[in-house]
C-alpha positions, 0 to 999 in steps of 0.5 A, a space after each residue: 384358362 390358358 392364360 392363367 397356366 402361362 403366368 409365371 410364378 413370382 421369382 423368389 429372391 436369391 437371399 430368401 432362397 439361400 436362407 431357406 436352403 441353409 436352414 433346411 440343411 442345418 436341420 439335417 446336421 447331426 450335431 455332436 454332444 457337449 462331451 464329444 465336442 469338448 473331446 474333439 476340440 482337445 484332440 485338435 489342439 493336441 494335434 496342432 501342438 504336435 504338428 507345430 513342434 514337428 515343423 519347428 524341428 524340421 525348420 531347425 534342422 533345415 537351418 542348421 543344414 543350410 548353415 553347414 553347407 554354406 559355411 556360415 
């Protein structure tokens, strides 16, 4: 009986463990409803456009300032 207690369990394949743990974690996720997902997607797109316009303005101002300083 002592020999049976010493037997080591067969080591689980890393890919199998990763898949099992991933599916377990995905079951815990609180998925958004379709209207929530649509609203949040539109919000992200809006913020991207606003930040893009802001960065374009900063780039334009920096270019003009640099041209003024260098006398180009």
